[in-house]
C-alpha positions as MATLAB code, in Angstrom:
seq = 'MKLLRYGDPGREKPALLASDGSIRDLSSIVSDIAGDTLSPASIAKLSALDPGTLPVVPAGVRLGPCVGEVRNFIAVGLNYVDHALETNTPVPSEPVLFSKATTSLSGPDDPIRLLPGSEKTDWEVEIAFVIGREAFLVSPDDALSHVAGYAVCHDVSERALQIERGGQWIKGKSAPGFGPLGPWLVTTDEIADVQDLDLWLDVNGERRQTGTTRKMIFPIAYLVSYITQFMKLMPGDVVTTGTPPGVGLGMKPPQFLKPGDVVTLGVAGLGTQRQLILGPDAGAQPH';
ca = [
     136.064   50.545  129.330;
     139.717   49.644  129.733;
     140.403   46.441  131.668;
     143.864   45.461  132.870;
     145.861   43.252  135.196;
     148.558   44.416  137.586;
     151.088   42.908  139.963;
     153.918   40.411  139.908;
     154.135   37.912  137.039;
     151.780   35.002  137.622;
     149.975   36.797  140.456;
     148.277   39.635  138.614;
     145.044   41.146  139.933;
     142.132   42.492  137.852;
     141.550   46.216  137.512;
     140.134   48.912  135.297;
     141.417   52.288  134.186;
     139.252   55.127  135.441;
     138.607   58.259  133.394;
     140.979   60.244  135.636;
     143.839   57.890  134.730;
     143.855   56.025  138.039;
     143.872   52.246  138.217;
     141.014   50.786  140.256;
     141.146   47.288  141.713;
     138.411   44.833  140.719;
     139.409   41.943  142.990;
     136.199   42.220  145.007;
     134.126   41.960  141.822;
     135.902   39.397  139.596;
     138.762   36.972  140.113;
     140.610   37.873  136.906;
     140.256   39.460  133.476;
     139.780   36.054  131.908;
     137.197   33.548  130.698;
     133.635   34.337  131.717;
     134.636   37.798  132.974;
     134.783   38.712  129.285;
     131.202   37.639  128.502;
     128.774   40.328  127.336;
     126.825   40.089  130.604;
     129.954   40.458  132.714;
     131.256   43.356  130.617;
     127.907   45.106  131.053;
     128.085   44.584  134.829;
     131.589   46.005  135.022;
     130.631   48.972  132.829;
     127.875   49.874  135.277;
     130.301   50.186  138.202;
     131.270   53.569  139.617;
     135.099   53.466  139.504;
     135.167   55.981  142.348;
     133.909   53.282  144.720;
     136.778   50.917  143.900;
     140.163   50.833  145.681;
     142.921   52.874  144.057;
     145.997   50.947  142.949;
     149.281   52.733  143.707;
     150.886   54.426  140.732;
     153.862   52.743  139.134;
     152.716   49.145  139.538;
     153.750   46.594  136.931;
     151.085   45.865  134.332;
     150.753   42.252  133.242;
     149.239   40.940  130.023;
     145.731   42.377  129.976;
     144.080   38.946  129.712;
     144.794   35.952  131.936;
     144.334   32.179  131.629;
     144.615   32.369  127.831;
     143.939   28.974  126.240;
     144.742   29.877  122.643;
     147.106   32.547  121.329;
     146.550   32.604  117.575;
     148.345   34.854  115.102;
     147.692   35.936  111.534;
     150.663   36.338  109.213;
     151.138   38.577  106.191;
     147.872   40.462  106.664;
     149.087   43.721  105.092;
     150.043   43.769  101.402;
     153.112   45.976  101.893;
     154.444   43.691  104.634;
     154.127   40.619  102.408;
     155.973   42.438   99.625;
     158.792   43.689  101.861;
     159.484   40.124  103.034;
     159.413   38.762   99.465;
     156.392   36.610  100.294;
     153.376   36.073   98.033;
     150.276   38.006   99.081;
     148.046   35.332  100.645;
     144.700   34.390   99.128;
     143.552   33.073  102.532;
     144.621   34.099  106.033;
     147.927   32.619  107.176;
     147.360   31.213  110.679;
     149.875   30.061  113.268;
     150.079   29.758  117.033;
     152.218   31.499  119.605;
     152.790   29.699  122.887;
     150.665   31.192  125.663;
     153.845   31.256  127.767;
     155.121   33.992  125.429;
     152.535   36.430  126.829;
     154.008   39.219  128.920;
     153.240   42.672  130.221;
     153.352   45.690  127.916;
     156.492   47.126  129.506;
     158.282   43.944  130.542;
     161.796   43.565  129.104;
     162.304   41.197  126.178;
     165.150   38.734  126.630;
     166.827   37.518  123.446;
     167.368   33.800  122.980;
     170.922   32.362  123.133;
     172.569   32.813  119.745;
     169.863   35.202  118.585;
     170.888   37.434  115.687;
     167.585   38.046  113.900;
     164.985   39.025  116.506;
     162.462   41.343  114.869;
     159.672   43.704  115.882;
     155.997   43.617  114.788;
     153.321   45.988  116.090;
     149.827   44.492  115.858;
     146.269   44.831  117.067;
     144.828   41.775  118.812;
     141.226   40.903  119.472;
     140.023   38.934  122.491;
     137.034   36.614  122.357;
     134.165   37.315  124.742;
     131.772   34.485  123.952;
     132.145   31.050  122.438;
     132.582   31.200  118.675;
     132.326   28.328  116.209;
     131.164   28.458  112.568;
     130.426   32.161  112.976;
     129.192   34.247  110.053;
     131.041   37.462  109.136;
     127.935   39.512  109.927;
     127.795   38.122  113.471;
     131.539   37.901  114.041;
     132.243   41.080  116.008;
     129.502   40.256  118.530;
     131.838   37.492  119.748;
     134.677   39.938  120.469;
     135.103   41.377  123.967;
     137.718   43.952  123.058;
     141.021   44.894  121.492;
     144.604   45.347  122.673;
     148.069   46.262  121.453;
     150.205   43.188  120.780;
     153.916   42.988  119.972;
     154.476   39.842  117.903;
     158.206   39.479  118.595;
     159.804   37.135  116.057;
     163.160   35.348  115.883;
     163.462   35.148  112.100;
     166.199   32.502  112.026;
     163.991   30.097  113.991;
     160.853   31.142  112.123;
     162.210   30.863  108.590;
     165.511   29.017  108.475;
     164.922   25.998  110.709;
     162.006   24.398  108.856;
     158.640   23.365  110.262;
     156.141   25.786  111.743;
     156.528   29.500  112.476;
     155.637   28.841  116.122;
     159.319   28.065  116.806;
     160.365   31.661  116.132;
     157.376   33.249  117.837;
     157.047   31.625  121.234;
     159.940   32.411  123.558;
     159.013   33.874  126.959;
     158.333   37.581  126.522;
     157.674   37.342  122.779;
     153.998   38.328  123.197;
     153.598   41.601  125.133;
     149.855   42.287  125.384;
     148.237   45.459  126.673;
     148.460   47.822  128.488;
     144.736   47.210  128.658;
     141.865   45.486  126.939;
     139.640   48.146  125.396;
     136.050   46.952  125.138;
     134.401   47.106  121.732;
     132.013   49.923  122.676;
     134.965   52.329  122.861;
     136.154   51.620  119.313;
     133.946   53.209  116.666;
     135.632   51.428  113.744;
     138.321   48.845  114.373;
     139.209   49.014  110.670;
     140.265   52.652  110.994;
     143.046   52.625  113.596;
     146.656   53.740  113.168;
     149.601   51.594  114.320;
     153.219   52.636  114.901;
     156.492   51.301  116.281;
     159.839   52.979  117.086;
     163.243   51.459  117.835;
     165.477   53.736  119.912;
     163.214   56.662  119.097;
     163.346   56.153  115.324;
     160.125   55.337  113.511;
     160.169   51.877  111.949;
     156.523   51.017  111.356;
     153.564   53.166  110.404;
     150.320   51.546  109.372;
     146.556   51.528  109.554;
     144.035   48.752  109.978;
     142.315   50.152  106.870;
     144.984   48.320  104.863;
     144.420   44.870  106.327;
     143.956   42.230  103.635;
     141.520   40.330  105.854;
     139.583   42.537  108.313;
     138.885   41.417  111.851;
     135.253   40.373  111.268;
     136.430   38.139  108.427;
     139.201   36.674  110.598;
     136.786   35.764  113.400;
     134.525   34.000  110.923;
     137.397   32.330  109.051;
     139.186   30.969  112.124;
     135.965   29.590  113.564;
     135.449   27.447  110.496;
     138.355   25.328  111.771;
     138.265   25.627  115.564;
     136.138   26.824  118.439;
     137.336   30.047  120.009;
     136.591   30.444  123.703;
     136.279   33.491  125.990;
     139.744   34.848  126.675;
     141.344   33.492  123.505;
     143.662   36.041  121.899;
     144.117   36.510  118.150;
     146.745   38.960  116.924;
     146.039   40.122  113.412;
     149.264   40.851  111.528;
     151.725   43.688  111.179;
     152.095   46.600  108.743;
     155.337   47.196  106.796;
     158.570   48.345  108.395;
     159.906   45.210  110.086;
     163.651   44.681  110.369;
     163.600   41.751  107.963;
     162.359   44.040  105.197;
     165.019   46.726  105.638;
     167.968   46.969  103.259;
     170.163   45.709  104.739;
     168.029   43.876  107.350;
     168.251   45.194  110.913;
     167.407   43.304  114.064;
     167.135   43.922  117.798;
     170.192   43.891  120.034;
     170.721   44.224  123.793;
     170.127   47.757  125.005;
     167.600   48.656  122.306;
     164.300   50.178  123.406;
     161.124   49.455  121.442;
     158.024   51.626  121.822;
     154.781   50.913  119.989;
     151.095   51.634  120.038;
     147.707   51.557  118.388;
     145.346   54.541  118.344;
     142.848   54.263  121.177;
     144.471   51.140  122.623;
     147.519   52.519  124.423;
     151.274   52.087  124.140;
     154.036   49.675  125.118;
     157.747   50.069  125.915;
     160.280   47.237  126.100;
     163.994   47.142  126.870;
     165.852   44.439  124.943;
     168.092   42.252  127.118;
     170.772   39.770  126.199;
     170.187   36.113  127.035;
     172.573   36.261  129.995;
     171.423   39.575  131.472;
     170.481   39.561  135.141;
     167.011   40.273  136.415;
     165.824   43.760  135.518;
     163.194   45.921  137.223;
     159.950   46.214  135.294;
];
């Protein structure tokens, strides 16, 4: 099942994607794709629905981030060996964890506005997992039972703020629009092996990143268990799991995003995203 949210920013409504490609409104069933809606019991209830009985959403609507009311937006850094090497960073012996502000979450096709003075904004295609039931001190064997589903995430990064200004990476990762999520949340039953999915990202039609979750240093089950040794993850929490090689920082010479660029990205089975890059002073743009 593919769950999504549509409508104006901050006023998104819940929906699902039917097998015929139509979007079907879930407002009469659940209030949002968030929190307890992501519990195993709720997912089972939604899976039993006949999409043909649900109202059709007009084509062309804006898609918002596929999960709402996110309390924690956690990210994993340097989770692919080749990415660590291309950024001249030691391969980690434990997962590198940091936070992204939840206000960075945006729709999969919303434009990305650069920060004032930005010269080093970079791209990072990732797969994120979303928690479906409370998770604390979880064992690796039980870890994936706490996951509601998976989604494409673009971990947009301003490298100057992330690396050159000291302190925590969160500073370069958290501007509004720096966390496109979606187009939809794909429930775990649709993914046969989350550690066998291809990822890709293009800038202006040119391939920049090609990867596979087979090459993760720390697989998703391990990450769920590891993170929950330090904190309790709650339904609706989002964890994005690192990017494969091919980021702008690792190019020779480095290349970064500029106004007018178009980024497209995707993960096999999870859908695609497309973002227009805007300058900090650009006027409002249609989604």
